[in-house]
Each structure stands twice: as C-alpha cells, then as structure tokens.
C-alpha positions in Angstrom: -26.8 18.4 -52.1 -28.9 16.9 -54.9 -28.2 14.0 -57.2 -27.7 16.4 -60.1 -24.6 17.8 -58.5 -22.7 14.5 -58.3 -19.2 14.1 -59.6 -18.3 11.6 -62.2 -16.2 8.4 -62.1 -14.5 6.3 -64.7 -15.9 4.6 -67.8 -15.9 1.1 -66.2 -18.9 2.4 -64.3 -20.3 1.5 -60.9 -23.8 0.1 -60.6 -24.5 1.5 -57.1 -27.7 3.1 -56.2 -29.4 5.2 -58.9 -30.7 8.8 -58.4 -34.5 9.0 -57.9 -36.8 10.3 -60.5 -36.6 10.1 -64.3 -36.0 13.7 -65.2 -33.2 12.9 -67.7 -32.8 16.5 -68.6 -31.6 17.4 -65.1 -29.4 14.3 -65.0 -27.7 15.3 -68.2 -27.1 18.7 -66.9 -25.3 17.2 -63.9 -22.1 16.4 -65.8 -20.1 19.1 -64.1 -16.5 18.8 -62.8 -15.9 17.4 -59.4 -16.3 20.0 -56.6 -14.6 19.8 -53.3 -17.1 22.2 -51.8 -19.9 19.9 -52.8 -18.1 17.0 -51.1 -17.8 19.0 -47.8 -21.4 20.2 -48.1 -22.6 16.6 -48.4 -20.7 15.6 -45.3 -21.9 18.6 -43.3 -25.5 17.8 -44.3 -25.1 14.2 -43.2 -23.7 14.9 -39.8 -25.8 18.0 -39.0 -29.1 16.9 -40.7 -29.4 20.4 -42.3 -28.8 21.4 -45.9 -25.9 23.8 -46.8 -26.7 27.4 -47.6 -27.9 27.8 -51.2 -25.6 29.6 -53.5 -27.2 32.4 -55.5 -27.5 31.7 -59.3 -24.9 33.3 -61.5 -26.1 36.2 -63.6 -26.1 35.4 -67.4 -23.2 37.0 -69.2 -24.0 39.5 -71.8 -22.7 38.8 -75.3 -23.0 40.0 -78.9 -26.1 39.4 -80.8 -26.3 36.9 -83.7 -26.3 39.8 -86.2 -23.2 41.3 -84.6 -21.4 37.9 -84.7 -22.2 37.4 -88.3 -21.1 40.9 -89.2 -17.7 40.2 -87.5 -17.3 37.0 -89.5 -18.1 38.8 -92.7 -15.4 41.4 -92.0 -12.7 38.8 -91.6 -10.1 38.9 -94.3 -9.3 35.7 -96.1 -5.5 35.4 -96.5 -3.2 32.4 -97.2 -2.3 32.6 -93.5 -5.9 32.3 -92.4 -6.6 29.5 -94.9 -3.6 27.5 -93.6 -4.7 28.1 -90.0 -8.1 26.8 -90.8 -6.8 23.7 -92.5 -4.5 23.0 -89.5 -7.3 23.6 -87.1 -9.5 21.0 -88.8 -6.6 18.6 -89.2 -6.0 15.6 -91.4 -9.0 13.1 -91.5 -6.6 10.3 -90.5 -4.8 12.5 -87.8 -1.7 12.7 -89.9 0.6 15.7 -90.2 -0.4 18.1 -93.0 2.3 18.0 -95.7 3.4 21.3 -97.3 2.7 20.0 -100.8 -0.9 19.3 -99.8 -1.2 22.9 -98.7 0.0 24.2 -102.0 -2.9 22.3 -103.7 -5.4 24.1 -101.6 -3.9 27.6 -101.6 -3.1 28.6 -105.1 0.0 30.5 -105.8 1.8 29.4 -102.6 5.0 27.4 -102.8 6.3 24.8 -100.4 8.9 27.3 -99.1 6.2 29.9 -98.5 4.2 27.4 -96.5 7.1 27.3 -94.0 7.1 31.1 -93.8 3.3 31.1 -93.2 3.8 28.6 -90.3 6.5 30.7 -88.8 4.3 33.8 -89.0 1.4 32.0 -87.3 3.6 30.7 -84.5 5.0 34.2 -83.9 1.4 35.6 -83.6 0.5 32.7 -81.2 3.5 33.5 -79.1 2.6 37.2 -78.9 -1.0 36.4 -78.0 0.1 33.7 -75.4 -2.2 31.1 -77.0 -2.2 27.6 -75.5 -1.5 26.0 -78.9 1.2 26.1 -81.6 2.0 24.6 -85.0 4.6 21.8 -84.7 6.6 20.1 -87.5 6.3 16.3 -87.4 7.9 14.1 -90.0 8.1 17.0 -92.5 4.4 17.9 -92.0 2.5 20.3 -89.7 0.2 19.7 -86.8 -1.7 22.2 -84.6 -1.5 21.1 -81.0 -1.4 22.3 -77.4 1.8 23.7 -76.0 3.6 21.4 -73.5 2.6 23.6 -70.6 -1.1 23.2 -71.5 -1.1 19.4 -71.9 -2.2 18.8 -68.3 -5.4 20.7 -69.0 -6.2 18.4 -71.8 -5.6 15.3 -69.6 -7.9 16.8 -66.9 -10.6 17.4 -69.4 -10.5 14.0 -71.0 -10.4 12.3 -67.6 -13.7 14.0 -66.7 -15.2 13.1 -70.1 -14.4 9.4 -69.5 -15.7 9.4 -65.9 -19.1 8.1 -65.1 -21.3 9.9 -62.6 -21.4 8.5 -59.1 -24.8 7.9 -57.4 -25.9 10.2 -54.6 -25.5 7.3 -52.2 -21.9 6.7 -53.3 -21.1 10.4 -52.8 -22.6 10.3 -49.3 -20.4 7.3 -48.4 -17.3 8.9 -50.0 -17.8 12.2 -48.0 -18.1 10.3 -44.7 -14.9 8.3 -45.3 -13.0 11.3 -46.6 -13.6 13.2 -43.4 -13.3 10.2 -41.1 -10.2 8.3 -42.3 -10.1 4.7 -40.8 -13.9 4.6 -40.2 -15.6 1.3 -39.8 -18.7 0.1 -41.7 -21.0 0.3 -38.8 -20.1 3.9 -38.2 -20.8 4.7 -41.9 -24.2 2.9 -41.5 -25.0 4.9 -38.4 -24.2 8.3 -40.1 -26.3 7.4 -43.1 -29.0 5.5 -41.2 -28.9 2.7 -43.7 -26.6 -0.2 -44.8 -23.6 0.9 -46.8 -21.6 -2.4 -47.2 -22.3 -2.8 -51.0 -21.3 0.8 -51.8 -18.1 0.6 -49.7 -17.2 -2.6 -51.6 -17.8 -0.9 -55.0 -15.7 2.1 -54.1 -12.9 -0.2 -52.9 -13.1 -2.1 -56.2 -12.8 1.2 -58.1 -9.8 2.1 -55.9 -11.4 5.3 -54.8 -11.4 3.9 -51.3 -9.0 1.4 -49.7 -9.5 -1.0 -46.8 -7.2 -2.4 -44.1 -7.7 -4.4 -41.0 -7.6 -2.7 -37.6 -4.5 -3.3 -35.5 -6.5 -4.1 -32.3 -9.0 -6.9 -31.8 -11.7 -7.3 -33.1 -9.8 -6.8 -36.4 -12.6 -5.1 -38.3 -12.0 -3.5 -41.7 -11.3 0.2 -41.7 -11.9 2.4 -44.7 -9.6 5.2 -46.1 -9.6 7.2 -49.3 -7.3 5.9 -51.9 -4.9 7.6 -54.3 -7.6 7.7 -57.0 -9.8 9.8 -54.7 -7.0 12.4 -54.7 -6.8 12.3 -58.5 -10.6 12.7 -58.9 -10.7 15.8 -56.8 -7.3 17.2 -57.8 -5.8 17.0 -54.3 -2.1 16.7 -53.4 -3.1 15.1 -50.0 -6.2 14.5 -47.9 -5.2 17.5 -45.8 -6.3 19.7 -48.7 -10.0 18.9 -48.1 -12.0 22.0 -47.4 -12.8 22.5 -43.7 -16.0 24.2 -42.6 -17.5 25.4 -39.3 -20.3 22.8 -40.0 -17.7 20.0 -39.4 -16.7 21.5 -36.1 -20.3 21.3 -34.8 -20.0 17.5 -34.7 -16.8 17.5 -32.6 
C-alpha cells in the first residue's frame, strides 16, 4: 500500500512521519475515504513481506458530450417553480430562511399565497422522486435541506473533510495494533523493523489508540484500538475488521 492511499484524520493534525517524495499532485489525489480493505492490505503486507494483489483500474464512465449537456440546459423550461427551486438551492447569503415576500420581489406576478403552493408542489415532486432533500418552513421562511434520514450522510462527509491524512508510518502502526489487540511496543517495533514509540504516543493522544498496563509483571503498556478508530472506519466493533487468508499465513 502506498502513501497516496492513506486515510485521513482530524483537523488538529498529527505531525508523525511524512510521506516520501514531493509529488504534491499525487498527495492531493490521496484524499479518499477510509478503506478497511486498505487497512487489512497494509497489515498483510507487513507480516508477509509481500504486496497485496493490485486491483485493476476502473473503466471510465461514458457520459454526454459538452454539446449535449448544453442542449439539455437550453431545453429546460423556466417557470416560477424552477426559479423558486433555484433560489432555495443557492440559499440566503446569511444562511437565513427565505421569506415569501422576498420571493415575490424576484418572481413577478406571484403572490405570497402562491409561494406556499409552489413549495408544496416542489415537495410533492421530491417525495415522488425519493430525493434526499426537501423544503422546510422555519420561522415563516423556507430552507432547502436534507431529509432527516439523510443527515448521517452529511455528517460522514464533513467528518472526512475535516480529517487530516495520516502518514504511511501511522497507518502501518494502526494496522498492526488493529489486528493484534493488546500488543506491546517491542512487538510493533519487530513487525515494522523500526522504532514506533513516537507514532504510538501520537495515536494515543488522538484517541485512535488507547493504552493500558499489562496485568502480569513486568507491567508493560499494551496498545488497543480506541472508540475513535471505530468511528474513522465506520465499524460497530473491532470484530468487523476484514479477515483475509494473508492473515492466516502468520498464525
């Protein structure tokens, strides 16, 4: 697994080890969502000293040409309903509800009562089309927003936007601990063939990992994944981690 496939962590950042090279274009392209398969691939590569099988690149999707798209736009009918929808989509510059009287200033010949009818018609069409958004009345004005059942999607999206990419070294350590709950630092060092103390401390500070003392002497620190690890990867429990035949080779 390469550094340009690393997941991202929160905005407070983590200094850690930086990816090699200064190909910033590739680094920018690495801001993908967190992948459990990538995590298991990293661990499999670390314990077996062989890279995971490469995945074939996805074929580009065919789409309409620029001319076809422009023709479709030109064919769209401009109606009071479509104008209102566009206004609500853009929203108030101060993120306030759009008042009906403001709509009547933009759409000539439409009364305040008719604005309410237009909103009802739009919501009916949204309901028929099963769109994730709707128009809601707030303090006498209107706002276009996500339906309640789609709010979690927004939270997941913004959480990933706020995250900061983890270094490749941090991902290596995270994968080892995830598949070896209660592992000690010297064992992490052995699997990575290098010192890992600083990275373990950083991950603990970010609450992605947690540490506790062993019950038996010598009471050395043991490392486990924390609740934040589950949130980052969208897991209900650590048992949901993908299991592969590569992991069984090390048994």
